[in-house]
C-alpha positions as CSV (number, residue, x, y, z in Angstrom):
1,M,-36.7,-41.1,34.1
2,R,-33.4,-43.3,33.5
3,R,-32.5,-44.6,30.1
4,P,-32.0,-48.6,30.5
5,P,-28.1,-49.2,29.7
6,G,-28.7,-50.6,26.2
7,T,-30.7,-47.8,24.9
8,A,-27.9,-45.1,25.8
9,A,-25.4,-47.4,24.3
10,L,-27.5,-47.2,21.3
11,L,-27.8,-43.7,21.3
12,L,-24.5,-42.9,20.7
13,L,-24.3,-45.3,18.2
14,V,-26.1,-43.0,16.5
15,G,-24.8,-40.0,16.9
16,A,-21.5,-41.8,16.3
17,L,-23.0,-42.7,12.6
18,L,-23.9,-39.5,12.1
19,V,-20.4,-37.5,12.4
20,V,-18.5,-40.3,10.3
21,P,-20.0,-39.2,7.0
22,A,-20.1,-35.5,7.8
23,A,-16.2,-35.4,8.4
24,G,-15.9,-37.5,5.3
25,S,-18.1,-34.9,3.1
26,A,-15.7,-32.3,4.6
27,Q,-12.2,-33.8,3.1
28,A,-14.0,-33.6,-0.6
29,A,-11.6,-32.0,-3.4
30,G,-12.5,-31.2,-6.5
31,Y,-10.3,-32.1,-9.6
32,R,-9.6,-29.7,-12.9
33,Y,-9.5,-31.9,-15.9
34,W,-11.2,-32.8,-19.0
35,S,-14.1,-35.6,-19.0
36,F,-15.0,-38.1,-21.9
37,W,-18.3,-38.2,-22.8
38,E,-20.4,-40.5,-25.6
39,G,-23.8,-39.6,-26.9
40,D,-26.3,-42.5,-26.6
41,G,-27.8,-42.5,-30.0
42,G,-30.7,-39.6,-28.8
43,K,-30.2,-36.5,-27.2
44,N,-28.3,-37.6,-23.8
45,W,-24.6,-38.0,-22.9
46,T,-23.2,-40.8,-21.2
47,Y,-19.8,-40.7,-19.1
48,A,-17.8,-42.9,-21.2
49,T,-16.0,-45.6,-18.9
50,Q,-12.5,-46.1,-20.8
51,G,-10.1,-43.4,-22.0
52,P,-10.3,-42.0,-25.7
53,S,-7.2,-43.9,-27.1
54,L,-9.2,-47.8,-26.3
55,V,-12.7,-46.3,-27.6
56,R,-12.9,-46.7,-31.6
57,P,-16.3,-45.5,-32.2
58,D,-18.3,-46.8,-35.2
59,D,-19.2,-44.4,-38.1
60,G,-22.1,-42.0,-36.9
61,A,-21.5,-41.8,-33.1
62,V,-21.1,-38.4,-31.0
63,Q,-18.2,-38.4,-28.5
64,G,-17.9,-35.8,-26.0
65,F,-15.4,-33.6,-24.2
66,R,-16.0,-30.8,-21.3
67,F,-13.7,-29.2,-18.9
68,S,-14.4,-28.4,-15.8
69,V,-13.7,-29.1,-11.9
70,S,-15.9,-31.8,-10.5
71,E,-15.1,-34.6,-7.3
72,D,-15.8,-37.6,-9.6
73,S,-18.1,-39.0,-12.7
74,S,-21.5,-38.5,-10.3
75,D,-21.2,-34.7,-10.7
76,S,-19.2,-33.9,-13.5
77,A,-20.4,-31.2,-15.8
78,Q,-21.6,-32.7,-19.6
79,P,-21.1,-30.9,-22.4
80,R,-23.4,-28.3,-23.3
81,R,-24.2,-28.9,-27.2
82,A,-26.8,-32.0,-27.5
83,P,-24.8,-35.3,-29.0
84,D,-26.9,-34.8,-32.5
85,F,-24.4,-36.3,-35.4
86,G,-27.2,-35.0,-38.1
87,A,-26.0,-31.1,-37.3
88,I,-22.8,-32.1,-36.8
89,C,-21.7,-33.8,-39.8
90,A,-24.3,-32.8,-41.8
91,G,-21.7,-30.6,-44.1
92,T,-19.1,-33.2,-44.0
93,L,-20.0,-36.1,-47.2
94,A,-19.3,-39.8,-46.2
95,K,-16.3,-41.5,-47.7
96,D,-16.0,-44.8,-49.0
97,G,-13.2,-46.8,-46.5
98,L,-13.4,-43.9,-43.5
99,K,-16.2,-43.0,-41.2
100,R,-17.4,-39.8,-39.7
101,I,-17.1,-39.1,-36.0
102,A,-18.8,-35.9,-34.6
103,L,-17.1,-33.9,-31.5
104,V,-18.2,-31.5,-29.0
105,I,-15.8,-29.9,-27.3
106,D,-16.7,-27.6,-24.5
107,P,-13.9,-26.2,-22.3
108,G,-16.3,-24.8,-19.6
109,T,-16.8,-21.8,-17.5
110,A,-14.7,-19.3,-16.4
111,A,-15.4,-20.3,-12.9
112,D,-13.9,-23.8,-14.5
113,A,-10.9,-22.0,-16.0
114,P,-7.1,-21.4,-14.2
115,D,-5.8,-18.7,-13.3
116,G,-5.2,-16.1,-15.9
117,E,-7.2,-18.2,-18.7
118,T,-9.9,-18.0,-20.5
119,P,-11.7,-20.7,-22.1
120,P,-12.8,-20.8,-25.7
121,V,-16.0,-21.1,-27.3
122,P,-17.3,-24.3,-27.1
123,R,-17.5,-26.2,-30.8
124,T,-18.5,-29.4,-33.0
125,A,-16.2,-31.0,-35.0
126,C,-17.0,-33.6,-37.9
127,A,-13.8,-36.0,-38.1
128,R,-13.5,-38.2,-41.1
129,V,-11.0,-41.1,-40.0
130,A,-10.2,-44.7,-40.7
131,P,-12.1,-47.0,-39.9
132,E,-9.7,-48.7,-37.0
133,A,-9.3,-45.2,-35.6
134,S,-9.9,-44.5,-32.0
135,T,-11.9,-41.8,-30.6
136,A,-8.5,-39.8,-29.5
137,E,-7.2,-40.3,-33.3
138,A,-10.4,-38.4,-34.5
139,L,-10.1,-35.4,-32.1
140,A,-6.0,-35.2,-33.0
141,S,-7.6,-34.6,-36.9
142,V,-9.5,-31.7,-35.9
143,A,-8.4,-30.2,-32.5
144,K,-4.2,-30.1,-32.2
145,P,-2.6,-29.4,-30.5
146,L,-3.5,-32.1,-27.6
147,R,-1.5,-32.4,-24.8
148,Y,-0.5,-35.5,-22.7
149,D,0.4,-35.9,-19.4
150,S,3.4,-38.6,-18.9
151,S,0.4,-41.1,-17.5
152,A,-1.4,-40.6,-20.8
153,M,-4.0,-38.5,-19.2
154,L,-5.5,-35.8,-21.8
155,C,-4.1,-32.1,-20.2
156,A,-5.2,-30.0,-23.3
157,I,-7.1,-29.5,-26.3
158,S,-6.5,-27.3,-29.1
159,G,-3.8,-26.2,-26.2
160,Y,-6.5,-25.2,-23.8
161,P,-5.9,-24.9,-20.8
162,A,-2.1,-23.5,-21.2
163,S,-0.8,-25.8,-18.5
164,G,-1.7,-28.3,-15.4
165,C,-3.3,-31.6,-15.8
166,G,-5.9,-32.8,-12.8
167,E,-4.7,-30.8,-10.7
168,Q,-6.4,-30.6,-7.2
169,V,-8.5,-27.5,-6.4
170,G,-9.4,-27.8,-2.3
171,G,-10.2,-30.1,-0.3
172,D,-7.5,-30.9,2.2
173,S,-4.8,-29.2,0.1
174,G,-6.2,-25.3,1.1
175,A,-5.7,-24.0,-1.8
176,P,-5.9,-24.6,-5.3
177,G,-3.3,-26.6,-7.4
178,S,-1.5,-27.5,-4.9
179,G,-1.2,-31.1,-5.6
180,G,-3.1,-33.9,-5.9
181,S,-4.1,-36.3,-8.4
182,A,-7.1,-36.6,-10.7
183,P,-9.6,-38.9,-10.1
184,A,-9.4,-41.9,-12.3
185,T,-11.2,-40.3,-15.7
186,A,-12.4,-41.3,-18.7
187,A,-10.4,-38.9,-20.0
188,D,-7.1,-40.9,-19.4
189,A,-5.8,-42.3,-22.5
190,G,-5.8,-45.5,-20.8
191,D,-8.6,-47.6,-18.8
192,A,-10.1,-46.2,-15.7
193,A,-9.0,-48.1,-12.4
194,G,-10.8,-48.9,-9.4
195,D,-14.2,-47.9,-9.0
196,P,-15.6,-46.5,-12.9
197,D,-18.0,-44.0,-11.2
198,G,-15.6,-42.5,-8.8
199,G,-18.4,-42.3,-6.2
200,G,-20.0,-44.3,-3.2
201,P,-18.3,-43.9,0.2
202,S,-14.0,-44.2,0.6
203,A,-12.5,-47.1,2.4
204,G,-11.8,-45.1,5.2
205,V,-15.1,-44.3,5.7
206,L,-16.7,-47.9,5.8
207,T,-13.4,-48.9,8.1
208,G,-14.7,-46.1,10.6
209,V,-18.8,-47.1,10.5
210,G,-17.6,-50.7,10.9
211,A,-15.2,-50.1,14.0
212,V,-18.3,-48.2,15.4
213,L,-20.7,-50.9,14.8
214,L,-18.1,-53.1,16.8
215,L,-17.7,-50.7,19.8
216,G,-21.3,-50.4,19.5
217,V,-22.7,-54.0,20.1
218,A,-19.8,-54.3,22.6
219,A,-21.3,-51.8,24.9
220,V,-24.9,-53.7,24.5
221,L,-23.9,-56.5,25.9
222,Q,-21.9,-55.3,28.5
223,A,-24.8,-53.5,29.4
224,R,-27.2,-56.8,29.3
225,R,-24.5,-58.7,31.4
226,R,-24.7,-55.6,34.3
227,R,-28.4,-56.5,34.4
């Protein structure tokens, strides 16, 4: 049985829509970088929406850093230690005129490490700093040396990794460390630009979907005129 012209056009439209997202995902790339997290006051981590130099946590806050390879914040690995202020700062007494910030520093796994490097073991620290101190200042007080790039992105904590900063791994580059730049992340010293979560379809995908929809509508209208 012959399908009506409008049905054929709609089938073509559906097929095209299925192809466009698949093409976008095939080009996805991961980036190797330190992500920045904040304890939610309980047992969970929340991906930070600002860089550590902009966040000025209150006394009793827990801040976390995790080194890993991820595409964006939606699939970024969390620190593997719980954000437990009581446990981390139990041995650091409160002092007038200073605040205590609990820090979890997780260098990640061997699979995330750059070639030739071995990640240190995860550790915690309790920074006792001035009331107006930022997370970056608290981190510097317990985990030197820190390394930043020219755009103020945090590249290394306690000297790890020894080199590299937000390099692309896989994707269109075809090989690790071949260029590209890390997504705007909360481990940047400045504000994260654009979509804070890094998720959702890209502008290219949305444009492609829009074009396909227009072509499909035009095909259906033309078919109806020929009846």
